[in-house]
Structure formats: C-alpha cells, structure tokens
C-alpha positions as CSV (number, residue, x, y, z in Angstrom):
1,M,-12.5,23.4,9.3
2,E,-9.4,21.3,8.7
3,E,-6.8,22.6,6.2
4,W,-6.7,19.8,3.4
5,N,-3.3,20.7,2.6
6,W,-0.8,17.8,1.6
7,E,2.5,20.3,0.8
8,I,5.6,19.1,2.2
9,K,5.5,19.8,5.8
10,S,9.0,19.0,7.4
11,T,12.2,18.5,4.7
12,D,14.2,17.5,7.7
13,F,11.6,14.8,8.3
14,L,11.3,14.1,4.7
15,H,15.0,13.6,3.9
16,K,15.2,11.2,7.1
17,T,12.6,9.3,5.2
18,I,14.3,8.9,2.3
19,N,17.6,8.0,3.8
20,N,15.5,5.1,5.8
21,C,13.8,3.8,2.7
22,R,17.3,4.0,0.8
23,Q,18.8,1.6,3.8
24,Q,15.5,-0.7,3.6
25,H,15.7,-1.0,0.1
26,L,12.2,0.4,-0.1
27,I,10.3,1.8,-3.1
28,L,6.8,3.1,-2.7
29,P,4.2,1.8,-5.3
30,T,1.7,4.5,-7.2
31,F,-1.8,4.6,-6.5
32,E,-2.0,4.0,-10.2
33,Q,0.3,1.0,-10.3
34,L,-1.7,-1.1,-7.3
35,K,-4.6,0.3,-9.8
36,Y,-3.2,-1.0,-12.6
37,P,-0.7,-3.8,-11.2
38,H,0.3,-4.6,-14.9
39,T,1.8,-1.5,-15.3
40,I,4.4,-2.4,-12.5
41,P,7.9,-2.5,-13.6
42,K,8.9,-6.1,-15.1
43,Q,12.3,-6.0,-12.8
44,I,9.8,-5.9,-9.7
45,E,7.2,-8.3,-10.7
46,Q,10.3,-10.8,-11.9
47,Q,11.5,-10.3,-8.6
48,L,8.5,-11.0,-7.0
49,K,8.6,-14.8,-8.4
50,H,11.4,-15.7,-5.5
51,I,9.4,-13.7,-2.8
52,D,6.5,-15.2,-0.7
53,I,3.5,-12.9,-0.2
54,N,3.5,-12.3,3.4
55,D,7.6,-12.2,3.6
56,L,8.6,-8.9,5.0
57,H,10.0,-8.2,2.0
58,P,9.8,-4.6,0.3
59,L,8.5,-5.4,-2.8
60,N,5.6,-7.1,-1.4
61,L,4.4,-3.5,-1.1
62,F,3.8,-3.9,-5.0
63,R,1.4,-6.9,-3.9
64,I,-0.9,-4.3,-2.4
65,N,-3.5,-4.8,-5.1
66,W,-6.5,-7.1,-5.8
67,C,-4.6,-9.2,-8.8
68,N,-2.2,-11.2,-7.6
69,D,-1.6,-14.5,-8.4
70,P,-0.9,-17.1,-5.8
71,V,0.8,-19.9,-8.0
72,S,2.8,-18.3,-10.3
73,K,3.5,-14.8,-7.8
74,T,3.0,-12.4,-10.4
75,F,0.1,-10.4,-11.3
76,G,-2.8,-12.0,-12.7
77,G,-6.8,-11.7,-13.0
78,I,-9.1,-9.7,-10.6
79,N,-9.0,-12.6,-7.3
80,H,-12.7,-12.7,-6.9
81,L,-15.3,-15.6,-6.2
82,E,-18.7,-15.9,-7.6
83,I,-21.1,-17.5,-4.8
84,P,-23.5,-19.7,-7.2
85,R,-27.3,-19.5,-7.0
86,S,-27.5,-23.1,-5.6
87,I,-26.2,-21.7,-2.1
88,T,-27.6,-18.2,-2.2
89,G,-31.3,-19.3,-3.0
90,I,-31.7,-15.9,-5.0
91,K,-31.5,-15.1,-8.8
92,A,-29.2,-12.3,-8.7
93,R,-25.7,-12.6,-9.1
94,V,-23.1,-12.3,-5.8
95,I,-20.0,-12.2,-6.5
96,G,-16.9,-10.8,-3.7
97,L,-13.2,-9.6,-4.4
98,V,-10.9,-11.8,-2.6
99,G,-8.9,-10.3,0.3
100,K,-6.8,-13.7,1.2
101,F,-4.2,-13.2,-1.5
102,F,-3.0,-9.5,-0.3
103,P,0.0,-9.7,1.9
104,T,-1.1,-10.6,5.5
105,G,-4.1,-12.1,4.0
106,A,-6.7,-9.4,4.2
107,H,-7.3,-6.4,2.1
108,K,-6.9,-3.7,5.0
109,V,-3.2,-3.3,4.4
110,G,-4.4,-1.4,1.6
111,A,-6.1,1.2,3.8
112,T,-2.9,1.5,6.2
113,Y,-1.0,1.9,2.8
114,G,-3.4,4.6,1.9
115,C,-2.7,6.3,5.2
116,L,1.0,6.0,5.9
117,T,2.3,6.6,2.4
118,P,0.9,10.4,2.4
119,Y,3.0,11.4,5.7
120,L,6.0,9.6,3.8
121,V,6.1,11.8,1.3
122,T,4.9,15.1,2.7
123,G,7.6,15.0,5.5
124,R,4.9,14.2,8.5
125,F,6.7,11.4,9.8
126,N,10.2,11.1,11.3
127,P,11.2,7.5,10.9
128,E,14.0,8.0,13.7
129,Y,11.4,9.1,16.1
130,H,8.2,8.7,15.4
131,K,6.0,5.5,16.5
132,A,3.2,4.2,14.1
133,V,0.3,3.4,16.3
134,W,-2.7,1.2,14.4
135,P,-6.0,1.3,16.2
136,S,-8.2,-1.1,15.0
137,T,-10.7,-3.9,15.6
138,G,-9.5,-6.4,12.9
139,N,-7.0,-6.6,10.4
140,Y,-6.2,-3.0,10.4
141,C,-3.2,-3.2,12.7
142,R,-1.8,-6.3,11.2
143,G,-1.2,-3.9,7.7
144,G,0.1,-1.2,9.6
145,V,2.5,-3.2,11.4
146,F,3.5,-5.1,8.2
147,N,4.2,-1.8,6.4
148,S,5.7,-0.3,9.1
149,H,8.2,-3.4,9.8
150,L,9.2,-2.9,6.0
151,L,9.9,0.6,6.7
152,G,12.1,-0.6,9.7
153,V,9.8,1.8,12.2
154,H,8.3,0.9,15.5
155,S,4.6,0.1,15.5
156,V,1.9,0.1,17.8
157,A,-1.1,-2.2,17.6
158,I,-4.3,-1.3,19.6
159,L,-7.2,-3.8,19.3
160,P,-9.8,-5.4,21.6
161,E,-9.1,-8.1,24.1
162,E,-11.7,-10.3,22.7
163,M,-10.3,-10.4,19.0
164,S,-9.0,-14.0,17.8
165,Q,-5.9,-15.0,19.5
166,E,-4.4,-15.3,15.6
167,R,-4.2,-11.6,15.3
168,F,-2.3,-11.1,19.0
169,D,0.3,-14.0,17.8
170,W,1.0,-12.6,14.4
171,L,1.5,-9.0,15.9
172,R,3.7,-10.1,18.3
173,E,5.6,-12.1,16.1
174,R,6.5,-9.2,14.3
175,G,7.8,-7.1,17.1
176,A,4.8,-4.9,17.4
177,E,3.9,-3.1,20.8
178,V,0.8,-4.5,21.5
179,Y,-2.4,-3.1,23.5
180,A,-5.3,-5.0,24.3
181,T,-8.0,-2.7,25.1
182,P,-11.6,-3.9,27.1
183,G,-14.3,-5.3,25.5
184,C,-15.0,-6.5,22.0
185,E,-15.5,-5.8,18.4
186,S,-18.0,-2.7,19.5
187,N,-15.7,-1.3,21.8
188,V,-14.3,1.5,19.3
189,K,-13.8,4.5,22.1
190,E,-12.1,2.5,24.4
191,I,-9.2,2.1,21.4
192,Y,-9.6,5.8,21.0
193,D,-9.0,6.1,25.0
194,K,-6.0,4.3,24.3
195,C,-4.7,6.4,21.6
196,H,-4.8,9.4,23.5
197,E,-3.0,8.0,26.7
198,L,-0.1,7.4,24.7
199,E,-0.2,10.7,23.1
200,A,-0.3,12.0,26.7
201,K,2.3,10.5,27.8
202,S,4.7,11.3,24.4
203,D,4.6,13.2,21.3
204,E,6.5,10.2,19.5
205,Y,3.3,8.0,19.4
206,L,1.8,9.1,15.9
207,I,-1.9,7.8,15.3
208,F,-3.0,6.7,12.3
209,N,-6.5,6.3,12.9
210,Q,-8.3,4.1,10.4
211,F,-11.2,5.9,11.2
212,D,-10.6,9.2,10.6
213,Q,-7.3,9.0,8.1
214,F,-8.6,9.6,4.5
215,G,-6.0,7.6,3.2
216,N,-7.8,4.6,3.8
217,A,-11.1,5.9,2.2
218,V,-9.2,7.0,-0.8
219,W,-7.2,3.5,-1.4
220,H,-10.8,2.0,-1.8
221,Y,-12.1,4.4,-3.8
222,E,-9.4,4.6,-6.4
223,I,-8.4,1.2,-6.2
224,T,-11.0,-1.0,-4.6
225,G,-13.9,0.7,-6.8
226,F,-12.1,0.9,-10.0
227,T,-11.4,-2.9,-9.6
228,I,-15.1,-3.6,-9.0
229,E,-15.9,-1.6,-12.3
230,K,-13.2,-3.5,-14.3
231,L,-14.4,-7.2,-12.7
232,F,-18.0,-6.2,-13.7
233,D,-17.3,-5.0,-17.0
234,Q,-15.7,-8.4,-17.5
235,L,-18.1,-10.8,-15.9
236,K,-21.4,-9.1,-16.9
237,E,-23.5,-10.8,-19.6
238,K,-26.3,-9.6,-21.7
239,R,-28.4,-7.2,-19.9
240,Q,-26.9,-7.6,-16.7
241,R,-26.5,-4.4,-14.5
242,L,-24.6,-3.5,-11.9
243,S,-27.1,-2.8,-9.4
244,A,-25.9,-2.8,-5.6
245,F,-22.4,-2.8,-3.5
246,V,-22.9,-4.3,0.3
247,S,-20.0,-3.4,2.2
248,A,-19.9,-4.0,6.3
249,T,-19.3,-0.3,7.3
250,G,-16.5,-0.7,9.7
251,S,-13.8,2.0,9.5
252,A,-15.8,3.3,6.2
253,G,-13.0,2.7,4.2
254,T,-14.0,0.0,1.9
255,I,-17.4,1.6,1.5
256,A,-16.0,4.4,0.1
257,A,-15.5,2.3,-3.2
258,G,-19.3,2.4,-3.2
259,D,-18.9,6.4,-3.9
260,Y,-16.5,5.7,-6.8
261,L,-19.1,3.1,-8.2
262,R,-21.8,6.0,-8.1
263,H,-20.4,8.0,-10.5
264,K,-20.0,4.9,-12.7
265,F,-23.2,3.3,-12.1
266,P,-25.7,6.6,-11.2
267,L,-28.5,4.0,-10.3
268,I,-26.5,1.7,-8.0
269,K,-27.8,0.8,-4.5
270,V,-25.2,1.4,-1.8
271,T,-26.0,-1.0,1.3
272,A,-24.0,-1.0,4.6
273,T,-24.2,-3.9,6.7
274,E,-23.5,-4.0,10.6
275,A,-24.0,-6.5,13.5
276,L,-27.6,-6.9,14.8
277,Q,-26.4,-7.0,18.1
278,C,-25.1,-3.6,17.7
279,P,-27.7,-1.8,15.3
280,T,-25.7,1.8,15.5
281,L,-26.9,2.6,12.0
282,L,-30.2,0.9,11.8
283,L,-31.3,1.8,15.3
284,N,-28.7,4.2,17.1
285,G,-28.0,1.3,18.8
286,F,-24.8,-0.3,20.6
287,G,-24.3,-3.6,22.0
288,G,-21.3,-6.4,21.5
289,H,-21.0,-8.6,18.6
290,R,-18.8,-11.5,17.3
291,I,-18.6,-10.3,13.8
292,E,-15.0,-9.5,13.7
293,G,-13.4,-6.7,11.8
294,I,-16.2,-4.3,11.2
295,G,-16.0,-2.1,14.2
296,D,-19.2,0.0,15.1
297,K,-20.9,2.1,17.8
298,H,-20.2,5.0,16.0
299,V,-20.1,6.5,12.5
300,P,-16.3,7.1,11.2
301,W,-15.7,10.6,10.2
302,I,-14.6,9.3,6.8
303,H,-17.9,8.1,5.9
304,N,-19.8,9.4,3.4
305,V,-23.3,8.6,4.6
306,K,-25.4,10.7,2.2
307,N,-24.3,7.9,-0.6
308,L,-25.8,5.2,1.4
309,D,-29.4,3.6,0.1
310,A,-29.9,1.1,2.5
311,V,-28.8,-0.4,6.0
312,C,-28.7,-4.1,6.5
313,D,-28.2,-5.7,9.7
314,I,-27.0,-9.4,10.3
315,D,-27.2,-11.8,13.4
316,D,-23.6,-12.9,14.5
317,L,-25.1,-16.3,15.0
318,H,-25.9,-16.5,11.7
319,T,-22.3,-16.1,10.3
320,L,-20.9,-18.0,12.7
321,R,-22.9,-20.9,11.4
322,V,-22.3,-20.4,7.8
323,L,-18.6,-20.2,8.7
324,R,-18.8,-23.9,10.3
325,L,-20.8,-24.6,6.9
326,F,-18.1,-22.8,4.4
327,N,-15.4,-25.0,6.3
328,E,-16.0,-28.3,7.7
329,E,-15.4,-30.8,5.6
330,A,-19.1,-32.1,6.2
331,G,-20.7,-29.2,5.2
332,L,-18.8,-28.7,2.0
333,Q,-19.8,-32.3,1.5
334,W,-23.6,-31.9,1.9
335,L,-23.5,-28.7,-0.3
336,I,-21.8,-30.8,-3.2
337,D,-24.3,-33.8,-2.6
338,E,-27.3,-32.2,-1.7
339,K,-27.0,-28.5,-3.8
340,G,-25.0,-29.7,-6.6
341,V,-22.2,-27.2,-5.7
342,A,-19.0,-27.8,-7.9
343,Q,-16.1,-29.1,-5.8
344,S,-14.1,-26.3,-7.3
345,I,-16.4,-23.8,-5.8
346,A,-16.7,-25.7,-2.3
347,Q,-13.2,-25.8,-2.0
348,Q,-13.0,-22.0,-2.6
349,L,-15.6,-21.2,0.5
350,P,-13.3,-20.7,3.3
351,L,-12.3,-17.9,1.2
352,L,-14.9,-16.1,3.4
353,G,-13.6,-14.9,6.8
354,I,-16.9,-13.8,9.5
355,S,-17.2,-10.3,8.0
356,S,-17.0,-11.4,4.5
357,I,-19.9,-13.7,5.1
358,C,-21.7,-11.2,6.8
359,N,-21.6,-9.2,3.6
360,L,-22.9,-12.1,1.3
361,L,-26.2,-12.4,3.8
362,S,-26.3,-8.9,3.6
363,A,-26.3,-9.4,-0.2
364,I,-29.1,-12.3,0.0
365,K,-31.1,-9.9,2.2
366,M,-30.6,-6.9,-0.2
367,A,-31.6,-9.0,-3.4
368,R,-34.6,-10.3,-1.7
369,Y,-35.8,-7.2,0.2
370,F,-35.6,-4.9,-3.9
371,E,-36.6,-8.0,-5.8
372,Y,-33.7,-8.5,-7.7
373,G,-33.8,-10.5,-10.7
374,E,-31.3,-12.9,-13.2
375,N,-30.0,-9.2,-14.9
376,D,-29.0,-8.1,-11.3
377,V,-25.0,-8.2,-10.2
378,I,-24.6,-7.6,-6.5
379,M,-20.6,-6.9,-5.9
380,T,-19.7,-7.1,-2.5
381,I,-16.0,-7.7,-0.5
382,F,-14.5,-11.3,1.3
383,T,-12.2,-9.3,3.3
384,D,-10.2,-12.1,4.7
385,S,-10.2,-16.1,5.0
386,S,-11.3,-18.2,7.5
387,D,-7.6,-19.0,8.2
388,L,-7.9,-16.1,10.8
389,Y,-10.6,-17.9,12.5
390,Q,-9.4,-21.5,12.8
391,S,-9.3,-20.8,16.7
392,R,-13.1,-19.8,16.6
393,L,-14.0,-22.8,14.4
394,K,-12.0,-25.1,17.1
395,E,-14.4,-23.4,19.9
396,M,-17.7,-24.2,18.2
397,N,-16.4,-27.6,17.4
398,Q,-16.2,-27.8,21.4
399,I,-19.3,-26.3,22.1
400,Y,-21.1,-27.4,19.6
401,G,-19.6,-31.1,19.1
402,S,-18.2,-32.4,15.6
403,Y,-19.9,-31.0,12.5
404,Q,-22.4,-33.2,10.7
405,K,-24.6,-33.3,7.4
406,K,-27.6,-32.7,9.3
407,D,-25.8,-29.6,10.8
408,A,-25.1,-28.1,7.1
409,E,-28.2,-28.8,6.5
410,M,-30.0,-27.0,8.7
411,D,-27.4,-24.1,8.8
412,W,-28.1,-23.5,5.1
413,T,-32.0,-23.6,5.8
414,L,-32.0,-21.7,8.6
415,Y,-29.4,-18.5,7.8
416,I,-29.4,-18.4,3.9
417,K,-32.2,-20.0,2.2
418,N,-34.8,-18.7,4.8
419,Q,-32.6,-15.2,5.4
420,K,-35.3,-12.3,5.5
421,I,-36.0,-9.1,4.8
422,D,-36.1,-8.2,8.1
423,Y,-33.7,-5.2,9.9
424,F,-33.1,-4.4,6.7
425,K,-34.0,-0.6,6.0
426,E,-34.0,1.6,2.9
427,L,-32.8,4.9,3.8
428,N,-34.8,8.4,3.1
429,F,-32.8,11.8,3.4
430,Y,-33.7,12.3,6.7
431,D,-32.6,8.6,7.5
432,K,-29.2,9.8,6.3
433,K,-29.0,13.0,7.8
434,A,-29.6,11.3,11.2
435,I,-27.2,8.9,10.8
436,H,-24.6,11.5,9.7
437,N,-25.6,13.5,12.9
438,L,-24.5,10.9,14.9
439,K,-20.6,12.1,14.2
440,Y,-21.2,15.1,16.7
441,F,-21.2,12.8,19.5
442,T,-17.8,10.5,18.9
443,W,-15.9,13.2,16.9
444,V,-16.9,16.9,17.9
445,E,-17.8,15.9,21.6
446,Q,-15.1,13.5,22.1
447,Q,-12.4,13.8,19.7
448,G,-12.5,17.3,19.2
449,K,-13.3,17.8,15.4
450,D,-14.5,21.1,14.4
451,V,-18.4,21.1,13.9
452,Q,-18.1,23.6,11.0
453,E,-16.3,20.7,9.0
454,L,-19.1,18.6,10.2
455,N,-21.6,20.1,8.2
456,A,-19.3,20.6,5.5
457,Q,-19.4,17.1,4.9
458,W,-23.4,17.3,4.6
459,Y,-23.9,20.6,3.2
460,D,-20.7,21.3,1.0
461,E,-20.9,19.5,-2.6
462,N,-16.8,19.4,-3.1
463,Y,-15.9,18.2,0.1
464,W,-16.2,14.6,-0.5
465,H,-14.7,15.2,-4.3
466,E,-11.6,17.0,-2.5
467,R,-10.8,14.3,-0.6
468,F,-11.3,11.3,-2.8
469,S,-9.9,12.8,-5.6
470,I,-6.4,13.5,-4.2
471,A,-4.3,10.4,-5.7
472,P,-3.3,11.8,-8.7
473,Q,-1.7,14.4,-6.4
474,W,0.0,11.8,-3.7
475,D,1.3,9.6,-6.8
476,K,3.5,12.8,-8.1
477,M,4.8,13.4,-4.8
478,I,5.3,9.2,-4.8
479,T,7.4,9.1,-7.7
480,E,9.6,12.0,-7.1
481,F,10.2,10.7,-3.2
482,N,11.3,7.6,-5.2
483,R,13.3,9.6,-7.5
484,K,15.2,10.8,-4.6
485,V,15.7,7.5,-3.0
486,G,17.6,6.2,-6.0
487,L,16.6,2.6,-5.8
488,L,14.5,2.4,-9.3
C-alpha cells in the first residue's frame, strides 16, 4: 500500500522552491485561509482591490475561495445562486455554489492548488527542473497552468482535442505546452497514455493527475464542504433540512465535499451525476458525450464510492438545450414573461456552464425520485459559467438557427418540466461495491496501483479519514514555508 507520508522529501528542492517563490513574490495561502477568507491579512485584501481576478498576479492565489466579490474586489458573501421553483418545477430548493468568480473563471483552480501545494512545501518539486503536467478533460489544466505561471515554472496541459476552442486559446496564450489527445470528454485513458509517454521521455515531467491526487479531494472536502454547510446555515428556513448534495463525478474532487457533509448531516443523500451517453457508474457503460468538464469511462482513484447514495445520468442534449435557454435573449425573456422569473435572477442564469446545468437537471431528477418537498434543500455546484462555452452557443445557432420564444417554451417543457426519474439509480451496498471494483481495471491493471490499497479503500475504516483530514498538517508546513520565503 502507498506510503501516506508528507514529510520533507528533498531539502535541496525545498530551498530552490523557497528561493523561486521569493523571486516571484509569491505567498502560499493556507487551506484555513481559503476556508475562512476573512482571516486573510488585511494588507493582502487591500492590495487585491487593485488586481483583476484573472490577472496572472501571485496574490490571486488568495482568491482561490468561494467568497470573491467581483464588484469590490474584496471578500464578501458566499458566491451562490438559488434556481427558483418557477424554473425547476419542484418543491425542493436547489442552491448552487457559483464557480465563475474564481481566478480562471472555474472552481477547478482550487483542485490544482490542492494538488500542487503539498509538493512545493515538502520538497517534491524542483522549479528549476520539473515541468508541471496537468492532465484534464476540462478546467483543471486551466487552473494548473494559472498556478504554474505564478510560480514561474514550465507548465504542460493535456486535454481531449474535442474540447471547446476557448480552452485551447486560453492555455496557449499563457505559454503552456499543450497536447490535444484523441477523442472527447470520455477519452480519459488517452490522456493517461500521453502522461506515460512524457514520463518515459524524461523525468522532468511531473504529473499532477487530478484523478489520483488526493490534494484535489482534500481541497473540496475541507473548503467546498465547509462552505456548503455555512451557506445552508445562512439560507435555511424554519424546519428545512439539507437533504442532498449533487455533483458530477469528474475527477471525484468536488464530490468529496459530500464526505464532509456526511459527517455534519448524517442523513444527507449524495448523488453522482454523469452523461447518459457514457453511463459508467449507472451501467458500467462507455461512450462519448458533450458535457464538457466531467470526465468518465473510469472511476477515479480518489472517489470514496461508499459515500454514494445514488447515480443520475443526464442526456447531453438536455444540457445543451438548456444552455441556450439560459443564454439566448429570447430564452431569458420567455422565462421572465411566462414563468415570472425575476429579471435579476434571469440575468444570472449564464453563470451556469454545461456541467453546471447537468448538476441542476440531476437535482431536479433527484427531487422527483425521493419526492422532496418544501422543507428539503438540495445543494450542488455551478462549476463554471457560459463564458467558456460561447463557441458552443454559436455552433448551435448555426445548426438550429436563431433562438426564438417558441424554442424556449419547448426547451423548458421538454428538458426541465418533464425531466423524469428514468436513468436514476438508488444504490445498495453491492451496487457501491460493484462501482468500487471498477477501479481495479483502470488503476491496478493500467496504472500500476497496489491492489492492497484498493482493498484498503473499501475495508479500512481509517483510509478515507486519514487522507481527508490532512489539511491541518499541510497548513503547518505552508506557514513554515512562508516564514522562510520571508514576504509576510
């Protein structure tokens, strides 16, 4: 089984990283500060008022949290959006954390920080030699390239060739070495193959694989999970309960927030959502799809599937049609005129990108399956916004023609109002074990993981707790690292 030890590995690498951070004027925020952004030093918050959130500025690392106020450029309330019942058509409340106001415009930058930082403060990364490799099916490589650029290190992005053009343009503009692998969202193995090819070429390529790096899950367990708890406490009404958490599986980082929430709300139901065109968790299935950013055709190493209660599959056509509804002027006006949606809410619907809409539709399915009522609150994640999918909107306009109010009525009726409980599966013990066992074929046979550790993930009661509770140890090391850098 792997050695779970985060002591200093190389003092030489550590000294080089400290010197590099000093030269780059870079201070590492602790997980605690990103969890409680109002504890970030006031002098840093004041400086941020003069820095755009997407600038490649080292202080933007402190904005890797859920509380960025885009107007004041300081830390405000939790970024969230509640989708009104007039849109969802269900009695339960659906509330999502909004990822647009992270640096890079997506919450994945948090996962990359969680993966990279432990390597920096333990001397596992040599900034004078290593190239940071970010394998991704969506926004993860954006976040990785962003953080790498701040550190002044060479970054490598690997993502499927069928991802949106906005992603490739953004990466190349920031000097990343970019590799487009064959296929679409579902072709994760091809990404792994490229990683192995680079590793065989030179040991300078250091792979930060979001699918097996526990820093990804730890960031969301510690920060996203806590933020959801705090937001629910702020918004709950009398007799309301946090009944469910919905998240696309993807790299299984975000869904680790469900492990945190299980400790706080033992009766919560955690649902993993995926594309119907690639029903890996639902049917051990495979295929290609167009819900960008969620990855599939395997079960990530860092996914604690014992914590799952249900799997929900969403047709990718439904997400794309609702994307048009939420972004085209005729669609928003129809929602205002015919559904009584407040203009202030309608104007915020473009905060939902494609995978965000997938999460929303899954929340609706889940509410109908479990017959949730007015006292039930479903929390989810709106990972990124439609800003990253403007090319997809243009493509659909070219294919289907300009969007009209009749299209809005059809799309809302077919894909929201009539969202059924089909392709929704409540998991029993052996359903979960079957999903867990799928890890063997990817991680033991293909990627060389230890089968004993795979068994420990299922049978060892301490396995997940040990990994998800590591943040305080990392914070001590970050604090000491910053002290040696000497910029605070």
